[in-house]
MIVEX-609993 format. One record per residue: residue number from 1; residue in three letters; x, y, z of N, C-alpha, C in turn. Coordinates in nm, 3 decimals. Atoms other than C-alpha are relative to their C-alpha. Layout:
+------+------+---------+---------+---------+---------+---------+---------+---------+---------+---------+
: resi : resn :     n_u :     n_v :     n_w :    ca_u :    ca_v :    ca_w :     c_u :     c_v :     c_w :
+------+------+---------+---------+---------+---------+---------+---------+---------+---------+---------+
:  NUM :  Ala :       X :       Y :       Z :       X :       Y :       Z :       X :       Y :       Z :
...
+------+------+---------+---------+---------+---------+---------+---------+---------+---------+---------+
This chain:
+------+------+---------+---------+---------+---------+---------+---------+---------+---------+---------+
: resi : resn :     n_u :     n_v :     n_w :    ca_u :    ca_v :    ca_w :     c_u :     c_v :     c_w :
+------+------+---------+---------+---------+---------+---------+---------+---------+---------+---------+
:    1 :  Met :   0.040 :  -0.018 :   0.138 :   7.311 :  -6.922 :   6.907 :  -0.074 :   0.132 :  -0.013 :
:    2 :  Ala :   0.061 :  -0.132 :   0.019 :   7.219 :  -6.576 :   6.785 :  -0.135 :  -0.013 :  -0.068 :
:    3 :  Lys :   0.134 :   0.000 :   0.055 :   6.857 :  -6.509 :   6.708 :  -0.006 :   0.101 :  -0.114 :
:    4 :  Asp :   0.015 :  -0.090 :   0.114 :   6.786 :  -6.361 :   6.365 :  -0.128 :   0.079 :   0.020 :
:    5 :  Cys :   0.119 :  -0.081 :  -0.023 :   6.550 :  -6.071 :   6.424 :   0.008 :   0.128 :  -0.080 :
:    6 :  Lys :   0.009 :  -0.127 :   0.071 :   6.436 :  -5.758 :   6.252 :  -0.060 :   0.101 :   0.095 :
:    7 :  Asn :   0.060 :  -0.106 :  -0.082 :   6.348 :  -5.426 :   6.406 :  -0.150 :   0.002 :  -0.023 :
:    8 :  Asp :   0.145 :  -0.004 :   0.009 :   5.979 :  -5.392 :   6.478 :  -0.050 :   0.126 :  -0.068 :
:    9 :  Ala :   0.044 :  -0.127 :   0.057 :   5.962 :  -5.033 :   6.359 :   0.123 :   0.078 :  -0.048 :
:   10 :  Pro :  -0.113 :  -0.081 :   0.046 :   6.181 :  -4.787 :   6.166 :   0.060 :   0.080 :   0.115 :
:   11 :  Gly :  -0.069 :  -0.076 :  -0.103 :   6.441 :  -4.626 :   6.390 :   0.014 :  -0.072 :   0.133 :
:   12 :  Met :  -0.008 :   0.076 :  -0.124 :   6.410 :  -4.894 :   6.656 :   0.135 :  -0.070 :   0.008 :
:   13 :  Ala :  -0.132 :   0.060 :  -0.015 :   6.748 :  -5.006 :   6.787 :  -0.011 :  -0.140 :   0.055 :
:   14 :  Gly :  -0.005 :   0.138 :  -0.045 :   6.781 :  -5.381 :   6.810 :  -0.134 :  -0.067 :   0.016 :
:   15 :  Cys :   0.120 :   0.081 :  -0.018 :   6.532 :  -5.649 :   6.899 :  -0.057 :   0.022 :   0.140 :
:   16 :  Arg :   0.066 :  -0.010 :  -0.130 :   6.282 :  -5.610 :   7.179 :  -0.109 :  -0.105 :   0.004 :
:   17 :  Ser :   0.103 :   0.101 :  -0.012 :   6.064 :  -5.888 :   7.303 :  -0.134 :   0.063 :   0.029 :
:   18 :  Arg :   0.136 :  -0.048 :  -0.023 :   5.691 :  -5.852 :   7.330 :  -0.064 :  -0.079 :   0.113 :
:   19 :  Asn :   0.072 :   0.074 :  -0.103 :   5.459 :  -5.942 :   7.614 :  -0.106 :  -0.087 :  -0.067 :
:   20 :  Gln :   0.095 :   0.096 :   0.056 :   5.181 :  -6.199 :   7.567 :  -0.112 :   0.065 :  -0.081 :
:   21 :  Lys :   0.108 :  -0.067 :   0.072 :   4.927 :  -5.942 :   7.442 :   0.050 :   0.074 :  -0.124 :
:   22 :  Gly :  -0.054 :  -0.057 :   0.121 :   5.162 :  -5.809 :   7.172 :   0.084 :   0.124 :   0.013 :
:   23 :  Pro :  -0.084 :  -0.120 :  -0.008 :   5.298 :  -5.469 :   7.283 :   0.142 :  -0.032 :   0.047 :
:   24 :  Leu :  -0.138 :   0.018 :  -0.047 :   5.670 :  -5.432 :   7.342 :   0.003 :   0.002 :   0.151 :
:   25 :  Arg :  -0.013 :  -0.001 :  -0.146 :   5.769 :  -5.513 :   7.696 :   0.080 :   0.121 :   0.041 :
:   26 :  Glu :  -0.073 :  -0.115 :  -0.051 :   5.900 :  -5.232 :   7.910 :   0.141 :  -0.043 :   0.042 :
:   27 :  Lys :  -0.135 :   0.026 :  -0.046 :   6.270 :  -5.208 :   7.986 :   0.000 :  -0.004 :   0.151 :
:   28 :  Arg :  -0.004 :   0.015 :  -0.145 :   6.346 :  -5.321 :   8.340 :   0.052 :   0.126 :   0.067 :
:   29 :  Gly :  -0.038 :  -0.120 :  -0.074 :   6.374 :  -5.037 :   8.589 :   0.135 :  -0.010 :   0.067 :
:   30 :  Asp :  -0.128 :   0.015 :  -0.068 :   6.685 :  -5.184 :   8.749 :   0.118 :  -0.009 :  -0.098 :
:   31 :  Thr :  -0.107 :  -0.006 :   0.099 :   6.884 :  -5.156 :   8.425 :   0.087 :   0.122 :   0.028 :
:   32 :  Phe :  -0.091 :  -0.112 :  -0.023 :   7.192 :  -4.939 :   8.470 :  -0.006 :   0.098 :  -0.117 :
:   33 :  Val :   0.002 :  -0.105 :   0.102 :   7.188 :  -4.608 :   8.282 :   0.120 :  -0.015 :  -0.092 :
:   34 :  Gly :  -0.120 :   0.019 :   0.082 :   7.542 :  -4.684 :   8.161 :  -0.022 :  -0.100 :  -0.112 :
:   35 :  Thr :   0.032 :   0.100 :   0.102 :   7.409 :  -4.986 :   7.973 :  -0.080 :   0.063 :  -0.112 :
:   36 :  Ile :   0.086 :  -0.068 :   0.099 :   7.148 :  -4.772 :   7.798 :   0.082 :   0.103 :  -0.078 :
:   37 :  Glu :  -0.084 :  -0.100 :   0.066 :   7.399 :  -4.495 :   7.724 :   0.090 :  -0.066 :  -0.104 :
:   38 :  Lys :  -0.088 :   0.071 :   0.093 :   7.633 :  -4.747 :   7.562 :  -0.079 :  -0.050 :  -0.121 :
:   39 :  Lys :   0.080 :   0.058 :   0.108 :   7.358 :  -4.912 :   7.356 :  -0.046 :   0.107 :  -0.099 :
:   40 :  Tyr :   0.055 :  -0.105 :   0.085 :   7.213 :  -4.585 :   7.222 :   0.101 :   0.111 :  -0.030 :
:   41 :  Glu :  -0.107 :  -0.098 :   0.019 :   7.547 :  -4.393 :   7.221 :  -0.044 :   0.141 :   0.043 :
:   42 :  Leu :   0.047 :  -0.124 :  -0.059 :   7.406 :  -4.120 :   7.447 :   0.071 :   0.026 :   0.131 :
:   43 :  Asp :  -0.049 :  -0.034 :  -0.132 :   7.515 :  -3.938 :   7.759 :  -0.108 :   0.081 :   0.071 :
:   44 :  Phe :   0.106 :  -0.067 :  -0.073 :   7.242 :  -3.848 :   8.007 :   0.053 :   0.093 :   0.109 :
:   45 :  Gly :  -0.059 :  -0.090 :  -0.098 :   7.485 :  -3.662 :   8.234 :  -0.021 :  -0.043 :   0.143 :
:   46 :  Val :   0.017 :   0.054 :  -0.135 :   7.427 :  -3.889 :   8.534 :   0.098 :  -0.117 :   0.016 :
:   47 :  Arg :  -0.088 :   0.114 :  -0.027 :   7.625 :  -4.168 :   8.699 :  -0.046 :  -0.123 :  -0.076 :
:   48 :  Ser :   0.035 :   0.118 :   0.079 :   7.638 :  -4.485 :   8.493 :  -0.060 :  -0.112 :   0.084 :
:   49 :  Asp :   0.057 :   0.104 :  -0.085 :   7.539 :  -4.695 :   8.795 :  -0.140 :   0.037 :   0.053 :
:   50 :  Met :   0.138 :  -0.036 :  -0.035 :   7.206 :  -4.510 :   8.834 :  -0.095 :  -0.096 :  -0.070 :
:   51 :  His :   0.100 :   0.087 :   0.061 :   6.901 :  -4.727 :   8.768 :  -0.092 :   0.080 :  -0.091 :
:   52 :  Leu :   0.088 :  -0.064 :   0.097 :   6.671 :  -4.650 :   8.478 :  -0.122 :   0.061 :   0.067 :
:   53 :  Asp :   0.121 :  -0.054 :  -0.063 :   6.364 :  -4.606 :   8.701 :   0.030 :   0.130 :   0.077 :
:   54 :  Thr :  -0.039 :  -0.124 :  -0.068 :   6.552 :  -4.339 :   8.902 :   0.017 :   0.113 :  -0.100 :
:   55 :  Leu :  -0.018 :  -0.101 :   0.105 :   6.649 :  -4.154 :   8.584 :  -0.135 :   0.045 :  -0.056 :
:   56 :  Leu :   0.133 :  -0.035 :   0.052 :   6.290 :  -4.167 :   8.456 :  -0.072 :   0.095 :   0.095 :
:   57 :  Lys :   0.062 :  -0.090 :  -0.099 :   6.167 :  -4.008 :   8.780 :   0.068 :   0.136 :  -0.002 :
:   58 :  Leu :  -0.076 :  -0.124 :   0.003 :   6.443 :  -3.748 :   8.766 :  -0.037 :   0.087 :  -0.121 :
:   59 :  Lys :   0.032 :  -0.072 :   0.123 :   6.357 :  -3.654 :   8.407 :  -0.151 :   0.020 :  -0.020 :
:   60 :  Lys :   0.146 :  -0.012 :   0.003 :   5.980 :  -3.680 :   8.476 :  -0.061 :  -0.052 :  -0.130 :
:   61 :  Val :   0.056 :   0.069 :   0.115 :   5.904 :  -3.924 :   8.194 :  -0.044 :  -0.139 :   0.044 :
:   62 :  Asp :   0.059 :   0.128 :  -0.038 :   5.716 :  -4.254 :   8.196 :   0.074 :  -0.122 :  -0.051 :
:   63 :  Ser :  -0.063 :   0.117 :   0.059 :   5.931 :  -4.479 :   7.979 :   0.132 :   0.036 :  -0.067 :
:   64 :  Leu :  -0.125 :  -0.019 :   0.071 :   6.265 :  -4.527 :   7.809 :  -0.028 :   0.064 :  -0.136 :
:   65 :  Asn :   0.037 :  -0.057 :   0.129 :   6.096 :  -4.448 :   7.478 :  -0.024 :   0.151 :   0.013 :
:   66 :  Asp :   0.024 :  -0.142 :  -0.022 :   5.973 :  -4.114 :   7.614 :   0.130 :   0.075 :   0.026 :
:   67 :  Leu :  -0.129 :  -0.061 :  -0.032 :   6.320 :  -4.040 :   7.749 :   0.084 :   0.019 :  -0.126 :
:   68 :  Leu :  -0.080 :  -0.008 :   0.121 :   6.487 :  -4.114 :   7.416 :  -0.054 :   0.104 :  -0.097 :
:   69 :  His :   0.060 :  -0.095 :   0.092 :   6.242 :  -3.899 :   7.222 :  -0.009 :   0.142 :   0.056 :
:   70 :  Lys :   0.003 :  -0.132 :  -0.064 :   6.249 :  -3.611 :   7.473 :   0.128 :   0.078 :  -0.032 :
:   71 :  Arg :  -0.132 :  -0.062 :   0.022 :   6.616 :  -3.539 :   7.393 :  -0.002 :   0.094 :  -0.112 :
+------+------+---------+---------+---------+---------+---------+---------+---------+---------+---------+
């Protein structure tokens, strides 16, 4: 059953769950870059089987949000 949800902020793609204290939870580091590229319709110029945490280190950013806004 699909969950009816609204974006938490303007420009935010899709629904993101929150941790117990309220802030958005971080995207898992073992998420494949290809999954993120498909969701946000981007191309980071790396292999799609690279993990997000590896890409973040490579690009010298702390989070997916920082990576998306650095572009």
